[in-house]
Backbone of each chain as ProteinMPNN parsed JSONL, in Angstrom:
{"seq_chain_A": "XXXXXXXXXXXXXXXXXXXXXXXXXXXXXXXXXXXXXXXXXXXXXXXXXXXXXXXXXXXXXXXXXXXXXXXXXXXXXXXXXXXXXXXXXX", "coords_chain_A": {"N_chain_A": [[66.283, 33.465, 28.406], [63.012, 34.336, 27.104], [60.02, 32.285, 27.274], [57.832, 30.588, 25.067], [54.584, 29.342, 25.242], [52.337, 27.212, 23.718], [49.118, 25.846, 22.974], [48.005, 22.57, 21.829], [46.017, 23.011, 19.91], [46.689, 25.184, 18.324], [49.2, 24.635, 17.494], [51.866, 24.021, 15.221], [52.679, 21.442, 15.113], [50.656, 19.923, 16.094], [50.787, 19.19, 18.678], [51.106, 20.228, 22.134], [53.322, 22.949, 22.826], [56.356, 24.134, 24.293], [58.671, 26.442, 24.252], [61.886, 27.888, 24.224], [62.672, 31.205, 23.297], [64.253, 33.801, 21.346], [64.214, 37.361, 21.88], [62.995, 40.639, 22.678], [60.561, 41.703, 22.884], [57.037, 40.865, 22.727], [56.275, 40.688, 20.046], [58.773, 40.332, 18.737], [59.471, 37.895, 19.837], [57.462, 36.135, 18.923], [57.942, 36.283, 16.194], [60.525, 35.267, 16.127], [60.062, 32.665, 16.947], [58.501, 31.78, 14.782], [60.295, 31.971, 12.68], [61.951, 29.873, 13.223], [60.284, 27.643, 13.474], [58.421, 27.605, 11.46], [55.846, 29.375, 9.57], [53.284, 29.273, 10.651], [52.422, 29.99, 13.293], [52.819, 32.795, 13.516], [51.13, 33.595, 11.433], [48.688, 32.71, 12.393], [48.327, 34.202, 14.675], [48.958, 36.944, 14.457], [47.829, 39.931, 12.848], [47.995, 42.561, 10.606], [50.063, 43.541, 12.151], [49.172, 43.423, 14.755], [47.693, 41.685, 17.602], [45.437, 39.204, 16.599], [41.784, 39.399, 16.489], [40.285, 37.32, 17.829], [42.158, 35.946, 19.285], [44.136, 35.301, 22.107], [46.879, 36.686, 23.807], [49.313, 36.389, 26.261], [51.468, 37.689, 28.829], [53.144, 36.282, 31.367], [50.643, 35.51, 32.367], [49.122, 37.796, 32.081], [46.95, 39.618, 30.048], [48.047, 40.82, 26.999], [46.746, 42.869, 25.75], [46.034, 44.563, 27.722], [48.427, 45.55, 28.407], [51.2, 46.509, 26.642], [50.377, 45.586, 24.179], [51.547, 43.916, 21.254], [53.985, 45.026, 21.536], [54.728, 44.702, 24.118], [57.203, 44.298, 26.561], [59.508, 41.613, 27.131], [61.316, 39.594, 29.416], [64.129, 37.508, 30.416], [63.008, 34.291, 31.264], [60.379, 35.112, 31.368], [57.013, 34.221, 30.599], [55.315, 33.612, 27.678], [52.073, 33.163, 26.677], [49.744, 31.736, 24.425], [46.467, 31.533, 23.361], [43.468, 30.466, 21.671], [40.658, 32.646, 21.773], [37.582, 32.042, 23.48], [34.454, 32.362, 22.193], [31.236, 33.521, 21.026], [27.791, 33.42, 20.029], [24.244, 34.15, 19.784]], "CA_chain_A": [[65.385, 33.731, 27.275], [61.589, 34.083, 27.371], [59.465, 31.004, 26.835], [56.493, 30.629, 24.46], [53.784, 28.127, 25.411], [51.132, 27.203, 22.888], [48.403, 24.577, 23.092], [47.986, 21.729, 20.633], [45.059, 23.467, 18.893], [47.287, 26.128, 17.367], [50.593, 24.276, 17.252], [52.141, 23.485, 13.886], [52.952, 20.011, 15.227], [49.49, 19.225, 16.621], [51.005, 18.905, 20.099], [51.43, 21.425, 22.913], [54.744, 23.296, 22.728], [56.944, 25.087, 25.241], [59.916, 26.644, 23.527], [62.664, 29.107, 24.497], [62.798, 32.044, 22.098], [64.947, 35.085, 21.45], [63.337, 38.5, 21.655], [62.805, 41.551, 23.808], [59.131, 42.041, 22.933], [56.166, 39.771, 22.29], [56.36, 40.608, 18.583], [60.059, 39.718, 18.376], [59.474, 36.489, 20.257], [56.608, 35.364, 18.007], [58.642, 36.202, 14.903], [61.658, 34.354, 16.28], [59.484, 31.303, 16.953], [58.052, 31.433, 13.432], [61.47, 31.769, 11.825], [62.541, 28.566, 13.506], [59.332, 26.523, 13.448], [57.447, 27.754, 10.38], [55.087, 30.63, 9.654], [51.887, 29.1, 11.097], [52.075, 30.71, 14.516], [52.68, 34.224, 13.219], [49.931, 33.774, 10.599], [47.491, 32.474, 13.21], [48.224, 35.093, 15.844], [49.117, 38.368, 14.146], [47.252, 40.509, 11.644], [48.297, 43.995, 10.572], [51.004, 43.904, 13.213], [48.537, 43.359, 16.08], [47.101, 40.385, 17.926], [44.135, 39.061, 15.947], [40.669, 39.694, 17.386], [39.847, 36.226, 18.694], [43.331, 35.267, 19.825], [44.634, 35.94, 23.334], [48.31, 36.543, 24.091], [49.558, 36.779, 27.653], [52.815, 37.606, 29.4], [52.99, 35.887, 32.777], [49.226, 35.434, 32.704], [48.445, 39.077, 31.862], [46.545, 39.85, 28.667], [48.881, 41.918, 26.481], [45.904, 44.02, 25.356], [46.04, 45.486, 28.872], [49.816, 46.009, 28.571], [51.562, 47.289, 25.457], [50.105, 44.812, 22.968], [52.683, 43.117, 20.778], [55.23, 45.696, 21.942], [55.008, 44.401, 25.524], [58.564, 43.775, 26.693], [59.678, 40.334, 27.828], [62.662, 39.348, 29.939], [64.456, 36.107, 30.644], [62.097, 33.501, 32.095], [58.97, 35.475, 31.195], [56.284, 33.2, 29.854], [54.31, 34.1, 26.728], [51.073, 32.13, 26.391], [48.84, 32.091, 23.332], [45.338, 30.613, 23.227], [42.308, 31.031, 20.977], [39.58, 33.115, 22.645], [36.311, 31.325, 23.341], [33.4, 33.359, 22.035], [30.173, 33.186, 20.078], [26.551, 34.102, 20.373], [23.037, 33.643, 19.137]], "C_chain_A": [[63.933, 33.553, 27.718], [61.161, 32.715, 26.82], [58.108, 31.262, 26.186], [55.818, 29.289, 24.716], [52.55, 28.221, 24.544], [50.454, 25.839, 23.006], [48.373, 23.833, 21.759], [47.103, 22.316, 19.53], [45.623, 24.523, 17.949], [48.751, 25.821, 17.091], [50.761, 23.691, 15.856], [52.404, 21.985, 13.929], [51.723, 19.216, 15.657], [49.656, 18.822, 18.079], [51.344, 20.188, 20.826], [52.937, 21.666, 22.853], [55.131, 24.261, 23.838], [58.381, 25.27, 24.786], [60.598, 27.938, 23.98], [62.817, 29.902, 23.201], [63.645, 33.275, 22.411], [63.914, 36.198, 21.319], [63.176, 39.334, 22.907], [61.375, 42.053, 23.895], [58.337, 40.812, 22.492], [56.285, 39.583, 20.781], [57.658, 39.922, 18.154], [60.069, 38.233, 18.724], [58.636, 35.626, 19.316], [57.307, 35.215, 16.649], [59.833, 35.245, 14.991], [61.177, 32.901, 16.278], [59.147, 30.882, 15.524], [59.222, 31.229, 12.476], [62.035, 30.373, 12.011], [61.586, 27.412, 13.237], [58.288, 26.646, 12.346], [56.512, 28.92, 10.637], [53.719, 30.514, 10.312], [51.543, 29.965, 12.3], [51.865, 32.196, 14.231], [51.415, 34.484, 12.395], [48.659, 33.629, 11.424], [47.258, 33.566, 14.244], [48.201, 36.567, 15.466], [48.417, 38.742, 12.843], [47.467, 42.0, 11.688], [49.163, 44.43, 11.75], [50.42, 43.9, 14.612], [48.077, 41.927, 16.34], [45.717, 40.312, 17.282], [43.001, 39.091, 16.963], [40.335, 38.541, 18.325], [41.0, 35.314, 19.098], [43.754, 36.026, 21.084], [46.116, 35.634, 23.511], [48.563, 37.121, 25.481], [51.064, 36.8, 27.929], [52.636, 37.39, 30.896], [51.532, 35.972, 33.229], [48.446, 36.714, 32.494], [48.182, 39.266, 30.367], [47.343, 41.034, 28.098], [48.047, 43.092, 25.982], [45.826, 45.039, 26.494], [47.45, 45.986, 29.174], [50.159, 46.851, 27.342], [51.356, 46.506, 24.171], [51.327, 44.009, 22.561], [54.021, 43.755, 21.126], [55.552, 45.48, 23.427], [56.393, 43.769, 25.645], [58.57, 42.47, 27.467], [61.138, 40.172, 28.224], [62.907, 37.848, 30.015], [63.429, 35.5, 31.59], [60.649, 33.994, 32.064], [58.301, 34.428, 30.322], [55.214, 33.854, 28.988], [53.368, 32.94, 26.447], [50.173, 32.623, 25.272], [47.716, 31.059, 23.308], [44.249, 31.27, 22.384], [41.263, 31.472, 22.001], [38.351, 32.245, 22.422], [35.202, 32.361, 23.289], [32.375, 32.879, 21.023], [28.923, 33.936, 20.464], [25.392, 33.564, 19.578], [23.011, 34.017, 17.673]], "O_chain_A": [[63.64, 32.734, 28.589], [61.857, 32.096, 26.015], [57.32, 32.062, 26.691], [56.391, 28.233, 24.449], [51.801, 29.195, 24.621], [51.121, 24.81, 23.123], [48.676, 24.395, 20.707], [47.397, 22.145, 18.347], [45.073, 24.729, 16.867], [49.466, 26.646, 16.521], [49.901, 22.955, 15.373], [52.357, 21.321, 12.893], [51.727, 17.986, 15.599], [48.772, 18.188, 18.655], [51.82, 21.141, 20.21], [53.728, 20.724, 22.832], [54.332, 25.095, 24.263], [59.206, 24.366, 24.917], [59.941, 28.972, 24.105], [63.062, 29.331, 22.139], [63.743, 33.724, 23.553], [62.859, 36.002, 20.717], [63.213, 38.831, 24.03], [61.006, 42.738, 24.849], [58.892, 39.851, 21.957], [56.384, 38.456, 20.295], [57.639, 39.032, 17.304], [60.617, 37.418, 17.982], [59.042, 34.522, 18.952], [57.264, 34.149, 16.035], [60.113, 34.505, 14.048], [61.807, 32.026, 15.683], [59.466, 29.77, 15.104], [59.146, 30.404, 11.565], [62.537, 29.765, 11.066], [62.009, 26.333, 12.822], [57.349, 25.85, 12.309], [56.39, 29.399, 11.764], [53.049, 31.525, 10.519], [50.491, 30.603, 12.326], [50.866, 32.783, 14.646], [50.711, 35.468, 12.625], [47.674, 34.33, 11.191], [46.121, 33.821, 14.641], [47.493, 37.355, 16.094], [48.412, 37.981, 11.875], [47.159, 42.644, 12.691], [49.017, 45.534, 12.275], [51.082, 44.322, 15.56], [48.067, 41.08, 15.446], [44.92, 41.242, 17.404], [43.215, 38.842, 18.15], [40.12, 38.771, 19.515], [40.849, 34.1, 19.234], [43.73, 37.256, 21.11], [46.553, 34.49, 23.383], [48.082, 38.202, 25.82], [51.828, 36.034, 27.343], [52.047, 38.217, 31.592], [51.231, 36.443, 34.326], [47.233, 36.735, 32.702], [49.075, 39.097, 29.537], [47.311, 42.129, 28.661], [48.572, 44.192, 25.806], [45.584, 46.223, 26.263], [47.641, 46.768, 30.106], [49.456, 47.818, 27.046], [52.063, 46.722, 23.187], [52.052, 43.487, 23.408], [55.066, 43.112, 21.027], [56.539, 46.016, 23.931], [56.718, 42.825, 24.926], [57.738, 42.251, 28.349], [62.056, 40.549, 27.495], [62.029, 37.036, 29.723], [63.034, 36.113, 32.582], [59.776, 33.367, 32.665], [58.917, 33.834, 29.437], [54.329, 34.551, 29.485], [53.8, 31.865, 26.031], [49.876, 33.815, 25.194], [47.973, 29.857, 23.241], [44.12, 32.494, 22.381], [41.007, 30.767, 22.977], [38.108, 31.769, 21.313], [35.026, 33.144, 24.223], [32.623, 31.945, 20.261], [28.982, 34.961, 21.143], [25.542, 32.629, 18.791], [22.065, 33.672, 16.965]]}, "seq_chain_B": "XXXXXXXXXXXXXXXXXXXXXXXXXXXXXXXXXXXXXXXXXXXXXXXXXXXXXXXXXXXXXXXXXXXXXXXXXXXXXXXXXXXXXXXXXXXXXXXXXXXXXXXXXXXXXXXXXXXXXXXXXXXXXXXXXXXXXXXXXXXXX", "coords_chain_B": {"N_chain_B": [[29.065, 9.4, 14.781], [30.283, 11.338, 17.425], [30.305, 11.277, 21.042], [29.295, 12.971, 24.07], [29.733, 12.722, 27.447], [28.236, 13.541, 30.384], [28.876, 13.954, 33.863], [26.38, 13.708, 36.406], [26.461, 15.864, 38.185], [28.002, 17.796, 36.817], [26.384, 18.269, 34.608], [24.057, 19.267, 35.832], [25.138, 21.575, 36.923], [25.831, 23.253, 34.729], [23.347, 23.867, 33.721], [22.181, 25.135, 35.909], [23.897, 27.33, 36.097], [23.297, 28.622, 33.69], [20.619, 29.308, 34.167], [20.865, 31.017, 36.368], [22.218, 33.09, 35.164], [20.495, 34.193, 33.288], [18.901, 37.143, 32.031], [21.169, 37.008, 30.472], [23.865, 35.687, 28.448], [25.858, 33.003, 29.592], [29.078, 31.473, 30.342], [31.68, 28.941, 30.185], [34.268, 26.523, 31.04], [34.703, 23.126, 30.172], [35.691, 20.307, 31.929], [37.6, 17.245, 32.067], [37.959, 14.21, 30.491], [39.119, 13.267, 27.23], [38.776, 11.349, 24.275], [39.135, 10.06, 20.897], [36.499, 9.387, 20.211], [34.844, 10.142, 22.244], [33.964, 12.498, 24.741], [34.363, 13.088, 28.191], [32.769, 14.74, 30.658], [33.591, 15.81, 33.7], [33.782, 17.839, 35.503], [33.293, 21.409, 35.858], [34.149, 24.807, 35.013], [33.324, 28.013, 35.725], [33.393, 30.969, 33.683], [33.898, 34.432, 33.325], [31.678, 36.386, 31.362], [32.449, 38.783, 29.078], [31.397, 40.047, 26.91], [30.243, 42.84, 24.984], [27.655, 42.809, 24.307], [25.919, 41.062, 26.002], [23.45, 39.754, 26.126], [23.099, 38.401, 23.804], [25.526, 37.402, 23.018], [28.699, 35.837, 23.793], [31.87, 36.36, 25.289], [34.711, 35.142, 26.53], [36.294, 36.397, 29.405], [39.586, 37.298, 28.982], [41.845, 36.781, 30.78], [40.618, 35.348, 32.779], [39.72, 33.174, 31.31], [42.162, 31.924, 30.686], [43.085, 31.29, 33.281], [41.061, 29.535, 33.997], [41.433, 27.435, 32.194], [43.938, 26.565, 33.031], [43.246, 25.773, 35.643], [41.511, 23.659, 35.057], [43.252, 21.943, 33.705], [44.896, 21.138, 35.73], [43.467, 19.151, 36.866], [42.604, 17.506, 34.866], [41.663, 17.211, 31.446], [40.922, 19.784, 29.004], [37.812, 19.497, 27.834], [36.029, 20.919, 26.381], [33.953, 23.795, 25.754], [31.287, 25.697, 27.241], [28.244, 27.495, 26.687], [25.377, 29.664, 27.105], [22.162, 29.965, 25.536], [19.934, 32.156, 26.215], [17.33, 32.553, 25.308], [16.958, 30.501, 23.518], [18.292, 29.809, 20.179], [18.359, 26.139, 20.022], [20.463, 25.217, 18.568], [23.892, 25.745, 17.353], [24.748, 29.111, 16.529], [25.258, 31.207, 13.601], [27.255, 32.938, 14.361], [28.462, 31.479, 16.419], [29.624, 29.429, 14.911], [31.294, 30.839, 13.202], [33.17, 31.842, 14.954], [34.275, 29.707, 16.257], [37.14, 28.033, 17.329], [38.664, 26.093, 18.49], [39.788, 23.299, 17.557], [38.696, 19.849, 17.642], [37.436, 19.996, 20.039], [34.584, 20.185, 22.23], [31.659, 22.127, 21.793], [29.332, 23.222, 23.819], [25.92, 23.93, 24.196], [23.628, 25.448, 26.294], [20.351, 25.72, 26.141], [17.76, 27.86, 26.952], [14.745, 27.78, 26.426], [11.176, 28.287, 26.102], [10.34, 25.889, 27.165], [11.578, 22.967, 28.823], [15.075, 23.103, 29.832], [17.512, 22.706, 27.24], [20.253, 20.77, 26.387], [22.785, 20.745, 24.152], [25.454, 19.465, 22.07], [28.288, 20.149, 20.097], [30.9, 19.098, 18.117], [33.796, 20.77, 17.251], [35.33, 20.537, 14.26], [37.15, 21.845, 12.811], [37.874, 24.318, 10.251], [37.296, 23.169, 7.774], [35.579, 20.97, 8.205], [33.692, 21.919, 10.005], [31.035, 22.177, 12.444], [30.102, 19.194, 14.135], [27.352, 17.461, 15.229], [26.992, 16.092, 18.494], [26.208, 13.149, 20.402], [24.507, 13.52, 23.441], [24.978, 12.491, 26.686], [23.943, 11.725, 29.97], [25.391, 10.702, 32.875], [24.28, 8.82, 35.516], [24.724, 9.214, 39.065]], "CA_chain_B": [[28.778, 10.507, 15.706], [30.957, 11.253, 18.726], [29.375, 11.585, 22.127], [29.823, 13.657, 25.239], [29.098, 12.121, 28.625], [28.332, 14.428, 31.552], [28.469, 13.508, 35.192], [25.128, 14.381, 36.775], [26.794, 17.154, 38.813], [28.448, 18.752, 35.795], [25.201, 18.596, 33.799], [23.196, 20.147, 36.641], [25.834, 22.843, 37.142], [25.762, 24.178, 33.585], [21.955, 24.357, 33.624], [22.017, 26.094, 37.004], [24.633, 28.538, 35.702], [22.509, 29.298, 32.633], [19.418, 29.903, 34.77], [21.302, 32.158, 37.196], [22.698, 34.189, 34.325], [19.452, 34.742, 32.449], [18.749, 37.054, 30.58], [22.44, 37.125, 29.762], [24.588, 34.457, 28.153], [26.94, 32.656, 30.52], [30.03, 30.614, 29.639], [32.648, 28.276, 31.042], [35.135, 25.479, 30.48], [34.33, 21.755, 30.535], [36.899, 19.539, 32.246], [37.451, 15.791, 32.212], [38.838, 13.433, 29.609], [38.597, 13.185, 25.868], [39.507, 10.591, 23.258], [38.628, 10.382, 19.566], [35.072, 9.142, 20.051], [34.033, 10.494, 23.401], [34.434, 13.39, 25.798], [33.719, 12.831, 29.478], [32.811, 15.971, 31.44], [33.487, 15.457, 35.114], [33.683, 19.075, 36.29], [33.214, 22.603, 35.016], [34.711, 26.03, 35.613], [32.666, 29.194, 35.181], [34.264, 32.056, 33.213], [33.137, 35.673, 33.161], [31.34, 36.821, 30.001], [32.699, 40.234, 28.958], [30.859, 40.591, 25.661], [29.534, 44.114, 25.132], [26.241, 42.52, 24.041], [25.856, 39.748, 26.649], [22.176, 39.048, 25.936], [23.117, 37.598, 22.57], [26.882, 36.96, 22.701], [29.62, 35.672, 24.915], [33.309, 36.468, 25.057], [35.316, 34.85, 27.818], [37.292, 37.363, 29.873], [40.794, 36.576, 28.585], [42.691, 36.253, 31.867], [39.811, 34.332, 33.463], [39.742, 31.968, 30.466], [43.458, 31.248, 30.862], [43.099, 30.683, 34.619], [40.129, 28.398, 33.993], [42.085, 26.329, 31.478], [44.979, 26.033, 33.924], [42.564, 25.053, 36.728], [41.008, 22.385, 34.515], [44.363, 21.044, 33.343], [45.457, 20.544, 36.955], [42.636, 17.998, 37.246], [42.265, 16.682, 33.706], [41.827, 17.854, 30.147], [39.841, 20.636, 28.53], [36.957, 18.759, 26.894], [35.411, 21.916, 25.511], [33.438, 25.039, 26.337], [29.828, 25.788, 27.195], [27.622, 28.798, 26.854], [23.921, 29.548, 27.096], [21.28, 30.771, 24.695], [18.85, 32.353, 27.18], [16.009, 32.45, 24.656], [17.159, 29.654, 22.358], [17.882, 28.49, 19.719], [19.09, 25.001, 20.561], [21.622, 24.913, 17.72], [24.9, 26.814, 17.246], [24.413, 30.199, 15.616], [26.314, 31.521, 12.622], [28.369, 33.534, 15.111], [29.173, 30.38, 17.09], [30.423, 28.694, 13.926], [32.33, 31.726, 12.664], [34.221, 32.125, 15.943], [34.823, 28.477, 16.832], [38.565, 27.997, 16.982], [39.366, 25.043, 19.236], [39.5, 22.015, 16.905], [38.63, 18.618, 18.438], [36.824, 20.317, 21.327], [33.123, 20.264, 22.198], [30.998, 23.391, 22.088], [28.053, 22.836, 24.41], [24.961, 25.034, 24.323], [22.483, 25.267, 27.174], [19.306, 26.58, 25.608], [16.627, 28.043, 27.859], [13.568, 28.25, 25.707], [9.972, 28.291, 26.932], [10.129, 24.583, 27.78], [12.694, 22.508, 29.646], [16.38, 23.427, 29.239], [18.033, 21.728, 26.291], [21.718, 20.779, 26.308], [23.297, 20.131, 22.932], [26.909, 19.567, 21.952], [28.813, 20.073, 18.743], [32.359, 18.988, 18.063], [34.383, 21.622, 16.204], [36.32, 19.702, 13.578], [38.029, 22.734, 12.048], [37.151, 25.112, 9.252], [36.83, 22.353, 6.643], [34.466, 20.105, 8.574], [32.706, 22.647, 10.79], [30.477, 21.539, 13.644], [29.408, 17.912, 14.03], [26.561, 17.274, 16.444], [27.373, 14.951, 19.327], [25.21, 12.58, 21.292], [24.699, 13.978, 24.813], [24.594, 11.455, 27.639], [24.159, 12.083, 31.372], [25.658, 9.483, 33.65], [23.749, 8.941, 36.876], [25.69, 8.905, 40.13]], "C_chain_B": [[29.57, 10.3, 17.003], [29.93, 11.531, 19.833], [30.087, 12.289, 23.262], [29.023, 13.164, 26.438], [29.326, 13.049, 29.815], [28.118, 13.638, 32.829], [27.19, 14.274, 35.539], [25.423, 15.765, 37.353], [27.182, 18.2, 37.774], [27.268, 19.214, 34.939], [24.297, 19.578, 34.554], [23.826, 21.527, 36.798], [25.704, 23.784, 35.941], [24.34, 24.701, 33.39], [21.698, 25.4, 34.711], [22.702, 27.426, 36.662], [23.833, 29.33, 34.664], [21.288, 29.986, 33.23], [19.775, 31.116, 35.621], [21.634, 33.362, 36.318], [21.638, 34.86, 33.496], [19.085, 36.155, 32.886], [20.055, 37.126, 29.787], [23.03, 35.749, 29.461], [25.675, 34.248, 29.211], [27.884, 31.691, 29.783], [31.002, 29.991, 30.636], [33.389, 27.173, 30.299], [34.684, 24.132, 31.034], [35.593, 20.94, 30.763], [36.611, 18.062, 32.406], [38.461, 15.062, 31.366], [38.242, 13.408, 28.216], [39.434, 12.192, 25.087], [38.809, 10.846, 21.924], [37.106, 10.31, 19.474], [34.218, 9.747, 21.151], [34.74, 11.512, 24.288], [33.684, 13.059, 27.071], [33.886, 14.077, 30.346], [32.563, 15.628, 32.9], [33.362, 16.684, 36.009], [33.675, 20.256, 35.332], [33.834, 23.776, 35.758], [34.025, 27.214, 34.937], [33.7, 30.237, 34.747], [33.381, 33.282, 32.971], [32.902, 35.984, 31.684], [31.525, 38.335, 29.917], [32.264, 40.782, 27.596], [30.15, 41.915, 25.937], [28.041, 43.943, 24.879], [25.899, 41.147, 24.649], [24.506, 39.051, 26.555], [22.247, 38.103, 24.747], [24.51, 37.079, 22.211], [27.641, 36.618, 23.976], [31.05, 35.836, 24.41], [33.962, 36.235, 26.41], [36.347, 35.92, 28.173], [38.655, 36.686, 29.719], [41.612, 35.987, 29.737], [41.932, 35.185, 32.66], [39.785, 33.036, 32.648], [41.045, 31.195, 30.655], [43.532, 30.567, 32.233], [42.204, 29.457, 34.67], [40.764, 27.188, 33.308], [43.174, 25.714, 32.364], [44.356, 25.246, 35.084], [42.116, 23.676, 36.246], [42.166, 21.426, 34.257], [45.109, 20.513, 34.566], [44.726, 19.263, 37.335], [42.358, 17.072, 36.075], [42.54, 17.431, 32.421], [40.681, 18.836, 29.909], [39.056, 19.834, 27.488], [36.31, 19.724, 25.915], [34.929, 23.102, 26.313], [31.914, 24.994, 26.303], [29.404, 27.239, 27.259], [26.119, 28.613, 26.753], [23.322, 30.392, 25.981], [20.029, 31.012, 25.539], [17.457, 32.234, 26.581], [16.079, 31.498, 23.468], [18.015, 30.385, 21.349], [18.735, 27.374, 20.335], [20.385, 24.727, 19.8], [22.656, 26.044, 17.771], [24.445, 27.87, 16.24], [25.523, 30.349, 14.573], [27.526, 32.119, 13.337], [29.173, 32.454, 15.819], [30.112, 29.685, 16.106], [31.582, 29.558, 13.418], [33.492, 31.898, 13.646], [34.796, 30.871, 16.584], [36.273, 28.33, 16.389], [39.366, 27.022, 17.846], [39.037, 23.708, 18.573], [39.559, 20.858, 17.898], [38.155, 18.902, 19.86], [35.314, 20.476, 21.142], [32.658, 21.671, 22.533], [29.57, 23.046, 22.527], [27.184, 24.077, 24.561], [23.843, 24.612, 25.267], [21.421, 26.253, 26.706], [18.135, 26.627, 26.579], [15.479, 28.632, 27.065], [12.383, 28.269, 26.646], [9.753, 26.964, 27.663], [11.313, 24.231, 28.679], [14.015, 22.942, 29.02], [16.834, 22.31, 28.306], [19.546, 21.882, 26.251], [22.134, 20.031, 25.056], [24.801, 20.318, 22.86], [27.327, 19.355, 20.508], [30.331, 20.061, 18.808], [32.862, 19.885, 16.936], [35.509, 20.828, 15.551], [37.323, 20.538, 12.794], [37.237, 23.387, 10.93], [36.62, 24.269, 8.107], [35.567, 21.569, 7.003], [33.374, 20.794, 9.37], [32.272, 21.898, 12.033], [29.855, 20.19, 13.29], [28.66, 17.685, 15.333], [26.993, 16.016, 17.182], [26.153, 14.417, 20.083], [25.525, 13.043, 22.716], [24.132, 12.935, 25.774], [24.85, 11.994, 29.043], [24.291, 10.791, 32.164], [25.147, 9.681, 35.073], [24.832, 8.592, 37.882], [25.496, 7.472, 40.606]], "O_chain_B": [[29.53, 9.225, 17.6], [28.815, 11.973, 19.556], [31.308, 12.218, 23.401], [27.792, 13.19, 26.436], [30.465, 13.309, 30.204], [27.271, 12.746, 32.875], [26.955, 15.364, 35.018], [24.72, 16.729, 37.05], [26.745, 19.348, 37.844], [27.162, 20.39, 34.589], [23.837, 20.577, 34.0], [23.121, 22.535, 36.804], [25.49, 24.983, 36.118], [24.143, 25.834, 32.951], [21.069, 26.427, 34.455], [22.155, 28.501, 36.907], [23.713, 30.552, 34.756], [20.956, 31.108, 32.851], [19.07, 32.125, 35.598], [21.363, 34.506, 36.684], [21.838, 35.984, 33.036], [18.962, 36.358, 34.093], [20.036, 37.287, 28.566], [22.726, 34.77, 30.142], [26.32, 35.197, 29.659], [27.533, 31.157, 28.73], [31.132, 30.447, 31.772], [33.171, 26.928, 29.112], [34.331, 24.012, 32.207], [36.466, 20.885, 29.896], [35.522, 17.669, 32.826], [39.668, 15.263, 31.5], [37.028, 13.513, 28.038], [40.659, 12.178, 25.209], [37.978, 11.749, 21.827], [36.491, 11.085, 18.742], [33.0, 9.853, 21.007], [35.938, 11.411, 24.551], [32.486, 12.777, 27.029], [35.002, 14.431, 30.727], [31.47, 15.212, 33.281], [32.892, 16.585, 37.142], [34.004, 20.123, 34.154], [34.016, 23.737, 36.975], [34.133, 27.395, 33.724], [34.753, 30.371, 35.369], [32.261, 33.168, 32.473], [33.81, 35.861, 30.861], [30.835, 39.085, 30.608], [32.709, 41.853, 27.182], [29.534, 42.092, 26.988], [27.249, 44.829, 25.2], [25.626, 40.192, 23.923], [24.412, 37.865, 26.872], [21.523, 37.109, 24.7], [24.665, 36.388, 21.204], [27.283, 37.042, 25.075], [31.38, 35.498, 23.273], [33.79, 37.031, 27.333], [37.17, 36.301, 27.341], [38.863, 35.605, 30.271], [42.024, 34.828, 29.678], [42.533, 34.232, 33.154], [39.822, 31.941, 33.208], [41.04, 29.969, 30.77], [43.979, 29.425, 32.346], [42.541, 28.459, 35.306], [40.647, 26.059, 33.786], [43.311, 24.492, 32.434], [44.861, 24.19, 35.467], [42.311, 22.668, 36.925], [42.069, 20.235, 34.555], [45.868, 19.549, 34.459], [45.271, 18.402, 38.025], [41.912, 15.944, 36.285], [43.51, 18.182, 32.312], [39.619, 18.737, 30.523], [39.563, 19.531, 26.407], [36.073, 19.382, 24.756], [35.426, 23.382, 27.404], [31.322, 24.338, 25.445], [30.103, 28.092, 27.807], [25.638, 27.547, 26.367], [23.898, 31.39, 25.548], [19.146, 30.156, 25.576], [16.51, 31.856, 27.271], [15.332, 31.667, 22.504], [18.442, 31.505, 21.63], [19.694, 27.63, 21.063], [21.294, 24.082, 20.323], [22.341, 27.161, 18.181], [23.83, 27.547, 15.223], [26.572, 29.709, 14.654], [28.671, 31.849, 12.974], [30.404, 32.491, 15.829], [31.26, 29.389, 16.437], [32.699, 29.075, 13.229], [34.641, 32.076, 13.241], [35.726, 30.969, 17.385], [36.59, 28.485, 15.209], [40.591, 27.112, 17.926], [38.089, 23.042, 18.991], [40.34, 20.866, 18.849], [38.441, 18.133, 20.778], [34.831, 20.844, 20.071], [33.189, 22.321, 23.433], [28.729, 22.639, 21.725], [27.648, 25.131, 24.995], [23.2, 23.579, 25.08], [21.573, 27.466, 26.854], [17.59, 25.598, 26.978], [15.278, 29.846, 27.046], [12.56, 28.269, 27.864], [9.051, 26.925, 28.673], [11.968, 25.118, 29.227], [14.083, 23.133, 27.805], [16.578, 21.13, 28.55], [20.061, 22.99, 26.098], [21.871, 18.836, 24.913], [25.359, 21.208, 23.501], [26.793, 18.501, 19.8], [30.956, 20.897, 19.461], [32.405, 19.773, 15.798], [36.504, 20.49, 16.191], [38.242, 19.996, 12.181], [36.077, 23.05, 10.694], [35.593, 24.612, 7.52], [34.615, 21.506, 6.224], [32.244, 20.309, 9.412], [33.02, 21.101, 12.6], [29.168, 20.058, 12.277], [29.254, 17.712, 16.412], [27.318, 15.002, 16.565], [25.201, 15.147, 20.358], [26.673, 12.97, 23.152], [22.966, 12.552, 25.685], [25.866, 12.648, 29.279], [23.425, 9.917, 32.124], [25.554, 10.624, 35.753], [25.73, 7.796, 37.608], [26.211, 7.016, 41.499]]}, "name": "protein", "num_of_chains": 2, "seq": "XXXXXXXXXXXXXXXXXXXXXXXXXXXXXXXXXXXXXXXXXXXXXXXXXXXXXXXXXXXXXXXXXXXXXXXXXXXXXXXXXXXXXXXXXXXXXXXXXXXXXXXXXXXXXXXXXXXXXXXXXXXXXXXXXXXXXXXXXXXXXXXXXXXXXXXXXXXXXXXXXXXXXXXXXXXXXXXXXXXXXXXXXXXXXXXXXXXXXXXXXXXXXXXXXXXXXXXXXXXXXXXXXXXXXXX"}
């Protein structure tokens, strides 16, 4: 099964998580995580079926925006990482 | 008020980075240790700014940001993030506040106005509490 890793700042528990999930795409994996652990992750990460603007999702360190977005396929042992983007300005 | 304590090297590095990057905003990750009252910045990691308007905004290149966080976590904790305001102001902008999304992390601004560089730090407490200014301390070697 793929693995989802999320840092404490967006975890529903307030601690970093590394969890095995079912799913053949990033979208399926995030939904599977949320079904088991509560809706926070899906609400924080997805909007209108896409990754929200200031959230980054990676498969094996690659930004899914450069792959197939939430439809990026994942295999056993692939690692999905999610972190808030750091951005701002004057 | 919480405080953020920089090693002299880390403090000098973020100012040097800001000066090198002028007139564009630069950004990076602050590494060290953090507890409830204090962050200690012992090292930094530069991250590429890929904003389409880099004179007035920063957006960390996503894969570089992840690598930077992993690099920092091999040596310590992510204390927060820094970026520059090449022409000021010294305080976080509305954009900084609107896009802050790492609760319990410091957002450091290196402001290069007409005078000496100014380094300020604000702890992001979350959407309810917003930014809280931190005391900035530089520890001599």
